[in-house]
C-alpha positions as CSV (number, residue, x, y, z in Angstrom):
1,M,152.9,-79.5,-106.0
2,L,156.3,-78.2,-107.5
3,T,158.0,-79.5,-104.1
4,Y,155.8,-82.9,-104.5
5,L,157.8,-83.5,-108.0
6,V,161.1,-82.1,-106.9
7,E,160.7,-84.5,-103.9
8,V,159.9,-87.3,-106.6
9,S,162.9,-86.7,-108.8
10,I,165.1,-86.3,-106.0
11,F,163.9,-90.3,-105.3
12,I,163.6,-91.4,-108.9
13,F,167.5,-90.3,-109.1
14,G,168.8,-92.0,-106.3
15,L,166.7,-95.1,-107.3
16,C,169.1,-94.7,-110.2
17,I,172.3,-94.6,-108.3
18,G,171.0,-97.6,-106.2
19,S,171.2,-99.3,-109.6
20,F,174.8,-98.0,-110.0
21,L,175.5,-99.4,-106.7
22,N,174.8,-102.9,-107.5
23,V,177.1,-103.1,-109.7
24,C,179.7,-101.4,-108.4
25,I,178.9,-104.3,-104.8
26,Y,179.1,-107.4,-107.8
27,R,182.4,-106.0,-109.7
28,L,184.4,-105.0,-107.0
29,P,185.2,-107.7,-104.7
30,A,185.9,-109.3,-108.5
31,S,188.4,-106.2,-109.6
32,K,186.2,-105.7,-112.9
33,S,185.5,-102.8,-114.1
34,I,182.6,-100.7,-112.5
35,V,181.3,-99.2,-116.5
36,H,182.4,-101.5,-118.9
37,P,180.9,-103.9,-120.2
38,R,177.1,-102.9,-119.6
39,S,175.3,-104.8,-117.1
40,M,174.6,-108.4,-118.4
41,C,172.8,-111.9,-116.0
42,S,175.5,-113.7,-113.8
43,N,174.5,-116.9,-114.8
44,C,173.7,-116.9,-119.0
45,G,175.6,-113.6,-119.3
46,T,173.0,-112.8,-121.6
47,L,173.3,-108.2,-121.8
48,I,170.6,-107.2,-119.9
49,A,168.2,-104.5,-122.4
50,A,167.5,-101.4,-121.4
51,Y,164.0,-101.6,-120.7
52,D,165.1,-104.6,-118.3
53,N,167.5,-102.8,-116.4
54,I,165.0,-99.9,-114.8
55,P,164.9,-99.7,-111.2
56,V,163.1,-102.0,-109.3
57,L,160.1,-101.5,-112.0
58,S,161.7,-104.6,-113.7
59,Y,162.6,-106.5,-111.2
60,L,158.3,-106.7,-110.3
61,W,157.8,-107.0,-114.1
62,L,160.5,-109.9,-114.5
63,K,159.0,-111.2,-111.0
64,G,162.6,-111.4,-109.4
65,R,164.3,-113.8,-112.8
66,C,166.3,-113.2,-116.1
67,R,164.0,-112.4,-118.9
68,H,166.4,-115.5,-120.6
69,C,168.0,-118.1,-118.4
70,Q,165.2,-117.9,-115.9
71,I,167.3,-117.5,-113.0
72,K,166.1,-115.8,-109.5
73,I,167.5,-112.5,-109.3
74,S,168.5,-111.7,-105.4
75,L,165.8,-109.7,-104.1
76,R,168.8,-107.6,-102.1
77,Y,169.1,-105.5,-105.9
78,P,165.7,-103.9,-105.6
79,M,166.9,-103.9,-102.5
80,V,169.9,-101.8,-102.7
81,E,168.3,-99.4,-105.0
82,L,165.2,-99.2,-103.4
83,L,167.9,-97.8,-100.6
84,G,169.8,-95.5,-102.0
85,G,166.1,-93.9,-103.0
86,L,165.5,-93.1,-99.9
87,F,168.6,-92.2,-98.9
88,A,168.4,-89.2,-101.9
89,L,165.6,-88.4,-100.2
90,G,166.5,-88.7,-96.7
91,T,169.0,-85.9,-97.5
92,F,166.9,-83.5,-99.9
93,L,164.7,-83.2,-96.7
94,K,167.0,-83.0,-93.9
95,F,169.6,-80.7,-95.7
96,G,168.1,-79.5,-98.5
97,L,169.1,-78.8,-101.9
98,T,172.6,-78.2,-100.7
99,L,176.1,-79.3,-100.9
100,E,176.3,-80.4,-98.0
101,A,173.2,-83.1,-98.5
102,L,175.2,-84.3,-101.5
103,I,178.4,-85.0,-100.0
104,Y,176.2,-86.9,-97.5
105,Y,174.9,-88.7,-100.2
106,L,177.6,-89.9,-101.9
107,F,179.0,-90.4,-97.9
108,F,176.1,-93.0,-98.2
109,A,176.2,-94.7,-100.8
110,A,180.1,-95.5,-100.0
111,L,178.6,-97.3,-97.3
112,L,176.1,-98.8,-99.2
113,I,178.6,-100.2,-101.5
114,V,180.7,-101.3,-98.4
115,T,178.0,-102.5,-96.3
116,F,176.9,-105.3,-98.7
117,I,180.1,-105.9,-99.7
118,D,181.5,-107.2,-96.4
119,I,178.3,-109.0,-95.9
120,D,179.1,-111.6,-99.1
121,H,183.3,-111.4,-98.9
122,R,184.1,-110.3,-94.9
123,I,186.2,-107.9,-96.8
124,I,186.1,-103.8,-97.1
125,P,187.5,-103.1,-100.0
126,N,190.6,-100.4,-99.8
127,V,189.5,-98.8,-103.3
128,I,186.8,-97.6,-100.9
129,T,188.5,-96.6,-98.2
130,L,192.1,-95.3,-98.7
131,P,191.1,-92.3,-101.3
132,G,187.9,-92.1,-99.4
133,I,189.7,-90.9,-95.7
134,P,191.2,-87.5,-98.0
135,I,188.4,-87.2,-100.5
136,C,185.3,-87.1,-96.9
137,F,188.1,-84.6,-94.9
138,A,188.3,-82.5,-97.9
139,A,184.7,-82.6,-98.4
140,S,184.1,-81.6,-95.0
141,F,185.7,-78.1,-94.9
142,A,182.2,-77.4,-97.2
143,L,180.1,-79.2,-93.8
144,P,178.7,-75.6,-91.8
145,T,178.6,-78.7,-88.7
146,I,181.8,-79.9,-88.9
147,N,185.1,-78.1,-88.9
148,Y,188.5,-79.0,-90.2
149,R,190.0,-80.0,-86.5
150,E,186.8,-81.7,-85.8
151,A,187.6,-84.2,-89.0
152,L,191.1,-84.5,-88.4
153,L,189.8,-85.8,-84.4
154,G,187.9,-88.4,-86.3
155,I,190.3,-90.0,-88.7
156,L,192.4,-90.4,-86.1
157,I,190.2,-91.1,-82.9
158,G,188.8,-93.3,-85.2
159,G,190.8,-95.2,-86.6
160,G,193.4,-95.4,-83.6
161,S,190.0,-96.5,-81.5
162,L,189.8,-99.9,-83.6
163,F,193.5,-100.4,-84.1
164,L,193.8,-100.4,-80.6
165,V,191.3,-103.0,-79.9
166,A,192.4,-105.2,-83.0
167,W,196.0,-104.6,-81.1
168,I,194.7,-105.6,-77.5
169,Y,192.8,-108.6,-79.2
170,S,195.8,-110.0,-81.4
171,L,198.0,-109.8,-77.9
172,I,195.5,-111.2,-74.9
173,T,194.4,-113.9,-77.7
174,K,197.2,-114.5,-80.1
175,K,194.4,-114.4,-83.0
176,E,193.4,-110.9,-85.6
177,G,190.2,-109.8,-84.5
178,M,189.2,-106.5,-85.8
179,G,190.2,-106.5,-89.8
180,G,191.8,-103.7,-91.7
181,G,189.4,-102.4,-93.0
182,D,187.1,-101.8,-90.5
183,I,189.8,-99.8,-88.8
184,K,190.2,-97.4,-92.4
185,L,186.7,-97.7,-92.6
186,L,186.1,-96.0,-89.1
187,A,188.2,-93.7,-89.8
188,M,186.8,-92.5,-93.1
189,M,183.7,-92.2,-91.2
190,G,185.3,-90.0,-88.6
191,A,186.5,-86.9,-91.6
192,I,182.8,-86.5,-92.2
193,V,180.7,-87.3,-88.7
194,G,183.5,-85.7,-85.9
195,W,184.9,-87.7,-83.2
196,Q,181.9,-86.9,-81.6
197,G,180.1,-89.1,-84.2
198,V,182.7,-91.3,-83.9
199,L,181.6,-92.4,-80.5
200,F,178.3,-92.2,-80.9
201,T,178.5,-95.0,-83.6
202,I,181.2,-97.3,-81.9
203,F,178.4,-97.7,-79.2
204,L,175.7,-97.8,-81.6
205,A,177.6,-99.9,-84.0
206,S,178.7,-102.3,-80.4
207,L,175.2,-102.2,-79.3
208,V,173.2,-103.4,-82.6
209,G,176.2,-105.7,-83.7
210,T,175.9,-107.9,-79.9
211,L,172.5,-108.4,-80.6
212,A,172.7,-109.1,-84.1
213,G,175.8,-111.6,-83.4
214,L,173.5,-113.4,-80.6
215,A,170.9,-113.3,-82.9
216,A,172.8,-115.1,-85.6
217,M,174.5,-117.5,-83.1
218,L,171.2,-118.7,-81.3
219,Q,169.9,-119.2,-84.9
220,S,173.5,-121.1,-86.6
221,R,173.6,-122.5,-83.7
222,K,177.6,-122.3,-84.3
223,G,178.6,-120.2,-80.8
224,M,181.1,-117.9,-80.6
225,K,182.9,-119.7,-83.8
226,L,180.2,-117.5,-85.6
227,A,182.2,-114.1,-87.9
228,V,179.6,-111.6,-88.5
229,P,180.9,-108.4,-90.7
230,F,181.8,-104.7,-88.5
231,G,181.4,-103.0,-91.2
232,P,177.3,-103.0,-91.3
233,F,177.1,-102.2,-88.2
234,L,179.3,-99.2,-88.6
235,S,177.3,-97.8,-91.0
236,I,174.4,-97.9,-89.7
237,G,176.0,-95.9,-86.3
238,S,177.4,-93.5,-88.7
239,I,174.2,-92.7,-90.8
240,T,172.4,-93.0,-88.0
241,Y,174.4,-90.3,-86.3
242,T,173.8,-88.2,-89.8
243,F,170.2,-88.1,-89.8
244,F,169.5,-88.0,-85.8
245,G,172.2,-88.0,-83.2
246,T,171.7,-84.6,-81.9
247,P,168.3,-85.6,-80.9
248,L,168.9,-89.0,-79.6
249,I,171.9,-87.3,-77.3
250,A,170.2,-84.6,-76.0
251,W,167.3,-87.8,-74.8
252,Y,169.7,-89.9,-73.7
253,F,171.4,-86.9,-71.6
254,N,168.3,-85.8,-70.2
255,L,167.3,-90.0,-69.5
256,L,170.2,-90.0,-67.2
257,G,169.6,-86.1,-65.5
């Protein structure tokens, strides 16, 4: 019973963090403060009351609309809140109530912000990745699954590999391909998942990104001119590695053998 209450409490905590992540996703690209003013409707500007700002439940109670102007609220808001809750519960179930779990959860929270900003604006904010690289490197000292050498290699291989790809692409096509934001993002990821995690992340991100890109091109009929943000797929890759990387790699090599 106590374990169940702890799990529910952690999930609710994650929902509340997810609500804050929505603020970051909306305000960071606009260079607005993430702490002031209070949350308000983006259409009518009315401040949102506390009882209308309960994660997920308020969205369901209001049927996805602003109480005052009745504009439709994006389904993304409760989805980010749910992801915040699920990641909190997932890290607890995998790592327990430990510093390791907290580090990974904060890492996942940063990736959620990056993912949805990249989807909306095709940018990965430096305010996340630039301080994120040294912060994640410092955090790696508290992780039992990685040492500082692996973290440093992860930074160098993560940032260096994408920089090399971008440089070769621009050299051949005379056009900018992969953005600098992706390079800094993968360097930040490398500090947490190490060089092996970087290789796994690149592989899975490329695979899922290619499939998603093909599906999007077929649907939009824009062909090769359609631009697909790569940040979300890098996030999928690094999160997957954190939770399932070791068994997936073992399964893959057993399959080859």
